[in-house]
N, C-alpha and C positions, 0 to 999 in steps of 0.2 A: 482441255480440262474435263475431268470426269463429271458426269451429271450427278446432281445431288441425290442421295439414296436415303430413303426413310422406309423402314419396314420392308425392305426388299424391292421397292418400286423406284425405278429411275424416272424422275418427275419430268425431265425434258422429253423423254420418249413418250410418256403418257400425254404430254401437251401436244405433241406432234400428231398422234393418232386421233386426238379429240378435236383437232382444228375444224373439221367440217361442222361438228355440233356447235362449237363456240361461235363460228362465223354465222351460222343460221340464227343462233340466239341473239346475236348483236343486230342482225337485220330485222328480226321481229321486234326488238326493242325500239328501233326507229319507227316501225309501223305503228306500234302502240302509242308512241309519243305524238305522231303526226296524223294518225287516223287513216293514212293512205301511204302506199309504198311504191316508189318507182325502183324496180330492183331486178337483179339477175340471180336466180337460184341455180347453183351447180355445185357438185361435189367431185373433186378431182379423183378420177379413177373409179368412181362409184355411180351406179344408177340409183334411182329412187322411185318409189311407188306412189301413185296418186289415184285416189278413187273419188267418186262423186255419185250422188243419187241422180242428179240431172245436170246437164250443161246446155244452155241455150246461147248460141253465138250468132251475131249479126256480122256479115261480111267475112266469109271463110275462104282461105286459100291454103294449099298444101303442095309441097315439093320435096324432093330428096336432097340429102346432104350428108356429109361426113363430119361429125364433131371431132375436134382436136383437143386433147387434154393430156394430163400427166397422172401417173399413179403416185401413191404416197412415197414410193422409193425413187421418184424422179424419172421413171421411164415414160416415153411417149406412148400415148394410147389413142387409137382411132376407133370411132364408133359410127356405123351407118345408121341414119335416122330419117324419119319422115317429119319435116317441120310442118306443124299444124298452126295456122295463124288466124286470129279473129280481130276484127276492128273493135268489137265489144263482146264481152262474155258475162253471163250470169250463171253462177254455180251454186247448187244446193248441196249442203253437207259434204264439203270438200275435206279430204284427208290426205296428208302428205307425210311419208315416212322414209327414213334412211337409217340403215344399220351400219355401225362402225365395228368391224370384227377384230378379234385378236388383241384386245387391250390387256396389258399385264394385270393379273390378279382378278380382273373383272370379266374377261371374255368379251362377248358382244355387248354393245350399248346401242339402244335405239332412241332416235329422236322422232317424235310424232307430233304433227301440227293438225288441228282441226278447226274449222270455221264455217259459218253460214248455215248452221243446222236449224233452219226455220222455214215454215211455209210462206211467211211474209217475204215477198220478193225484195223489199227494201232492206231486209236483214240477211240477205244471202251475199255470197262473195261476188264482187263486181271487178272486172278487169278491163282495161283499155289497151289496145295494141299488144295483145297477148300472143306470144310465140312459145310453142311447146315442142321440144325435140324428142320425138317419140320413137322408142324402140319396139314396143309391143302395145297393142290396144285391143280391148274387148268392150263392146257396147251395143245397144240397140240404137241404130242411127237413122235419122231422116234428114235428107238434104233437099233444100228448095232452090230451084233455079240453078242446077248444077251443070257445069260444062268443063271441058278439058282444054289445055293449051300448052304454051311454052313458058317455063318458069320466069325467065327474065323479060318476057315481052307481053304476055297476054293476061297477067294478073291485074284485074281492075275492080273486082267485086270485094276483095279483102285486102289485107296488107301485102305489099310487095316485098321482095327480098330486102332485108334491112341494109341500109347504107353501112359500109365497112364490115359487112358480115364475113367477107372472105378472110379477114384476119382472125376470126373466131372459128370458122368452119369452112369446109370446102363444099360449095354448091354449084351445080352445073346450070348456068343461066339458059342453056338451050335444052335442058332436060324436060321430062314429062311433068306436068302440073295439073291440078284441078282446082276448081273454085265453086262457090255457091253463094247466093244472096243471104242464106241463113242456114243454120244447122241445129238439130236437136238430138242430143245423145242422152240415153238413159242407162243406168247401171254401169257407169264408166269404171273400168279398171285398166290402168296403163302403167308401163314402165318407161321412164324418161331419163335423159341425161342432162337436160337443162330446161329452165323455164324463165322467160323474161317478159316484163310487162311495163308499159309506160306508167300505169297506175294500178295498184292492187289494193282493194279495200276488203278487209277481213273482219266482218262483224262476228262477235262471239268467239274470238280467237282463244284457243287453248293449246298450250305446249306441254308435252310430257317427255322427260328424259329419264330412261329407266334401263336397268340391266336386262340382258336377254334380247331375244328377237321378237319384236312387236311391230308388225307391219299392218298397213291399211287393209290388205286382203291377202 
């Protein structure tokens, strides 16, 4: 059956390309209602940008993996990433943005989330069991008590590889890994394919959905 057409726009097609933005909006609605969110953020076939003034993490671990996903046309997509994990993390002035391109009549549409823009640590973003699948990272970083080991065997300072992770990504349990008792990152700019957390608290959350390309950096 033909998609409904109004003013030249095929509304089913419009809905398909806007799925990432709608899904993110729904997830944030749950966070606002509950005050904390146990969630997984990912956009099929798209990376997203994240920036922060500072990130302080306790219990850090990192290892390589390949994320598995699908494009909006249903094609399989693989992305090499470095999984950065923290037992707990405190983030000041966090920004997360994703751009959905090629929407009929509108062109690109950007979804941008900001939270935790305060010098008061109790009003900054807090996360527990935080995993970030990073493609690119720039920051001024200091690691305390750092050492290296084997991903599936020697990670004991921060989160280990997640149970059931193989179903979501391919990670070599015998590959290179590093860990630290704590980490401080300043001026964070990163491109990621997924973020998961046991708990995500987002004080001062603001969401903007607007036409054009509006990214965090």
